[in-house]
C-alpha positions in Angstrom: -23.4 10.2 75.9 -25.9 12.9 74.9 -28.0 10.5 73.0 -28.2 8.2 76.1 -29.2 11.1 78.3 -31.9 12.2 75.8 -33.2 8.6 75.5 -33.4 8.4 79.3 -35.3 11.7 79.5 -37.7 10.5 76.7 -38.4 7.3 78.7 -39.1 9.3 81.8 -41.5 11.5 79.8 -43.3 8.3 78.5 -43.6 6.9 82.0 -45.0 10.2 83.4 -47.6 10.6 80.7 -48.5 7.0 81.0 -49.2 7.4 84.7 -51.4 10.4 84.0 -53.3 8.6 81.3 -53.9 5.6 83.6 -55.5 7.7 86.2 -57.4 10.3 84.1 -61.1 10.1 84.5 -63.5 10.5 81.6 -65.2 13.7 82.9 -63.9 17.0 84.3 -66.3 16.7 87.3 -64.6 13.4 88.2 -61.2 14.9 87.7 -62.0 17.9 89.9 -62.9 15.5 92.7 -59.6 13.6 92.7 -57.9 15.6 95.4 -54.3 14.4 96.0 -54.4 12.1 92.9 -55.1 15.3 90.9 -52.1 17.0 92.5 -49.9 14.0 91.7 -51.1 14.1 88.1 -50.1 17.8 87.9 -46.7 16.9 89.4 -46.1 14.2 86.8 -47.0 16.6 84.0 -44.6 19.1 85.5 -41.9 16.5 85.6 -42.5 15.6 81.9 -42.3 19.3 80.9 -39.0 19.7 82.8 -37.6 16.7 81.0 -38.6 18.4 77.7 -36.8 21.5 78.7 -33.8 19.4 79.7 -33.7 17.7 76.3 -33.8 21.1 74.6 -30.9 22.3 76.8 -28.9 19.1 75.9 -29.5 19.6 72.2 -28.4 23.3 72.4 -25.2 22.5 74.2 -22.1 23.1 72.2 -19.6 20.3 71.7 -19.8 16.6 70.7 
């Protein structure tokens, strides 16, 4: 059960990072001009980090 949950979280992390990579411009100037797209990228990164913390919590849980 825990391994399935961790694999699901890892897949969500991959998807979030993939979305950010797909929309990442080559220069900072272009990035700063993205507006709402930039906010969405930040949100995807936040989601990926939350999943990392969730995985750590799952690993640290006691029991089988």
